C-alpha positions as CSV (number, residue, x, y, z in Angstrom):
1,M,15.9,13.9,9.7
2,T,17.4,11.3,12.1
3,T,20.7,9.3,11.6
4,R,18.8,6.5,10.9
5,Q,17.1,8.4,7.6
6,I,19.9,10.0,6.9
7,R,22.1,6.6,6.3
8,L,19.2,5.1,4.6
9,V,18.8,7.8,2.0
10,V,22.9,7.8,1.4
11,G,22.9,4.1,1.4
12,A,20.0,4.0,-1.1
13,G,21.6,7.0,-3.0
14,A,25.1,4.7,-3.3
15,V,23.0,1.6,-4.2
16,L,21.1,3.4,-7.1
17,V,24.6,5.0,-8.4
18,S,26.2,1.4,-8.7
19,A,23.2,0.3,-10.3
20,Y,23.2,3.1,-12.7
21,V,26.7,2.6,-13.5
22,H,25.9,-1.5,-14.3
23,F,23.0,-0.4,-16.4
24,Y,25.2,1.8,-18.1
25,L,28.1,-0.6,-19.0
26,Y,25.4,-3.1,-20.2
27,F,23.8,-0.9,-22.5
28,W,26.3,1.6,-23.6
29,G,29.6,0.5,-22.4
30,G,30.3,-2.8,-24.4
31,Y,29.4,-5.2,-21.8
32,R,26.2,-6.5,-23.3
33,G,27.8,-9.1,-25.3
34,I,30.7,-10.3,-23.1
35,S,30.3,-14.2,-22.4
36,P,33.4,-16.1,-22.3
37,E,32.0,-18.4,-19.7
38,R,28.5,-19.7,-18.6
39,V,27.6,-21.1,-15.1
40,L,24.1,-22.3,-14.7
41,G,23.0,-20.0,-17.6
42,A,25.0,-16.9,-15.9
43,D,27.5,-15.0,-17.6
44,I,29.3,-11.8,-16.8
45,S,27.2,-9.6,-19.1
46,R,23.9,-11.1,-17.7
47,S,25.3,-10.2,-14.3
48,F,25.7,-6.7,-15.3
49,A,22.0,-6.6,-16.2
50,V,21.0,-8.3,-12.9
51,N,23.1,-6.1,-10.9
52,A,21.4,-3.0,-12.5
53,I,18.0,-4.4,-11.8
54,A,18.6,-5.6,-8.1
55,G,20.5,-2.3,-7.2
56,L,17.2,-0.4,-8.5
57,V,14.9,-2.5,-6.4
58,I,17.2,-2.4,-3.3
59,A,17.5,1.4,-3.5
60,E,13.7,1.7,-3.4
61,L,13.3,-0.8,-0.7
62,L,15.6,1.4,1.6
63,V,13.7,4.5,0.3
64,V,10.4,2.7,1.4
65,S,11.8,1.6,4.6
66,L,11.8,5.3,5.9
67,R,8.1,5.4,6.0
68,W,7.8,1.6,7.0
69,E,10.4,0.9,9.6
70,Q,9.5,-3.2,9.4
71,L,11.2,-3.2,5.9
72,T,14.4,-1.5,7.3
73,L,16.2,-4.9,8.5
74,P,15.8,-6.4,5.2
75,A,16.5,-3.6,2.8
76,T,19.5,-2.9,4.8
77,V,20.8,-6.5,4.9
78,L,19.9,-6.3,1.2
79,G,21.9,-3.1,0.5
80,V,25.1,-4.5,2.5
81,L,25.0,-7.6,0.4
82,F,24.5,-6.2,-2.9
83,A,27.6,-3.7,-2.4
84,A,29.8,-6.5,-0.6
85,G,28.8,-8.9,-3.8
86,A,29.6,-6.2,-6.4
87,L,32.8,-5.4,-4.5
88,A,33.9,-8.9,-4.4
89,A,32.8,-9.6,-8.1
90,Y,35.0,-6.6,-9.0
91,L,37.9,-7.9,-6.9
92,L,37.7,-11.4,-8.5
93,T,37.6,-9.9,-12.0
94,R,40.9,-8.0,-11.2
95,T,42.4,-11.1,-9.8
96,T,41.5,-14.8,-11.0
97,G,38.8,-13.8,-13.1
98,F,35.0,-14.1,-12.6
99,L,32.7,-16.0,-14.8
100,G,35.6,-16.2,-17.2
101,F,36.2,-12.8,-17.3
102,T,39.1,-10.5,-16.2
103,E,39.4,-6.7,-16.2
104,H,42.9,-5.5,-16.7
105,R,42.0,-1.7,-16.9
106,T,40.8,1.2,-14.2
107,T,38.0,3.0,-15.8
108,I,36.1,6.2,-14.4
109,E,32.9,3.6,-14.3
110,A,34.6,1.2,-12.1
111,V,36.0,4.2,-9.5
112,I,32.4,5.6,-9.5
113,A,30.9,2.2,-9.0
114,K,33.4,1.1,-6.5
115,S,33.0,4.3,-4.4
116,A,29.2,4.0,-4.1
117,E,29.7,0.4,-3.2
118,V,32.1,1.4,-0.3
119,V,29.9,4.2,0.8
120,A,27.0,1.9,0.7
121,L,28.6,-0.7,2.6
122,V,29.9,1.7,5.5
123,T,26.8,3.5,5.8
124,L,24.3,0.6,5.7
125,G,26.8,-1.6,7.6
126,S,27.1,0.9,10.4
127,L,23.0,1.2,10.4
128,L,23.0,-2.8,10.9
129,P,23.7,-3.1,14.7
130,A,21.2,-0.5,15.6
131,V,18.4,-2.0,13.3
132,F,19.1,-5.5,15.2
133,R,19.0,-3.9,18.6
134,S,15.8,-2.1,18.0
135,R,14.4,-5.4,16.5
136,S,15.5,-7.4,19.5
137,L,13.9,-4.4,21.9
138,G,10.6,-4.1,20.0
139,P,7.4,-5.5,21.0
140,A,7.2,-9.2,22.5
């Protein structure tokens, strides 16, 4: 396995772990009915469901990009944006609030999800320069 493939698999696994934690929290963790504020129809509860679905799709794209290299750049960018967005949303919930929701406790689910998102950000973010370089050196 090449370094690129290892980073894609690790990144996909990390995104999938984060997606699963959001899925778990939405369906079994009590986050399904939270709706203190809505912005354009979105609330904190729905954002957990969207995050779970998006993470699953992005993880699959990362795995598929092992076979079809032309998907590597969009899949990697989506993975980095997913991880950065989830970390930013959590940071907002811990400080100023996000969609009217403020988190005051640290849970094991949060530790698992945030650890996975940091792993995804580091592994996929470190892959981006090589992906951009290979795209610019590709056939004209």
